[in-house]
C-alpha positions, 0 to 999 in steps of 0.5 A, spaced: 933 310 759 932 317 759 932 321 765 926 325 763 921 319 761 914 320 762 910 316 767 904 313 763 900 311 768 901 317 772 899 321 766 893 317 765 891 318 772 892 326 771 888 326 765 882 322 769 883 326 775 876 330 775 879 336 779 878 342 775 881 346 780 888 350 779 894 346 781 901 347 782 907 343 778 913 342 781 919 341 777 926 338 779 931 339 773 938 337 772 941 340 766 946 336 761 953 338 762 954 339 755 949 345 752 943 344 757 943 351 759 943 354 752 937 349 750 933 350 756 934 357 756 931 357 748 926 352 751 923 357 756 923 363 751 919 358 746 915 355 751 912 361 754 907 363 749 904 356 750 904 356 758 901 363 758 896 361 752 893 356 757 892 361 763 898 358 767 904 362 770 911 361 773 910 362 780 918 361 782 924 359 778 930 358 782 937 355 782 938 349 787 944 350 792 945 347 798 942 340 798 941 339 806 937 332 805 938 327 800 943 325 795 940 327 788 942 334 786 938 338 782 940 345 778 933 348 777 927 348 782 920 351 778 913 352 780 908 353 775 901 354 777 896 351 771 888 353 772 886 346 771 889 339 769 885 340 763 889 346 761 896 343 762 894 337 758 891 341 752 898 345 752 902 338 753 898 335 747 899 341 742 903 339 736 906 346 736 908 345 743 911 338 742 916 341 737 918 346 742 918 340 748 924 337 744 928 343 746 927 341 753 929 333 752 935 336 749 937 340 755 935 335 761 939 330 764 933 328 768 927 331 771 921 330 776 915 333 775 909 333 781 902 335 780 900 338 787 894 340 790 893 345 795 891 342 802 890 345 809 896 343 813 891 339 818 889 335 813 896 332 811 896 329 818 890 325 817 
């Protein structure tokens, strides 16, 4: 099984979510040792117009270094802000983007994506 398999139930939940506010997608990415870096660089270059086309922006792109808690290591941490879930789904279902997305599949050993919504700190403790 691929380490970048989509979670169909959660994808449906994202599509059914009525929140039309901006959200941030957390990406935890582990590159394949053979050719992963090169394929991911191509993916970033070719997916950029699709990201910008739906009004999204990369907020942070960084190399994961010291793992201070946990056991699962990652190579890249990325935060992408989308104007809405609808915008993300429009991009994710675009046939031309899906062709570019194949580069991502070629590049990654595994990935975790979380759609996150901002909350007030006090609300987390409830």
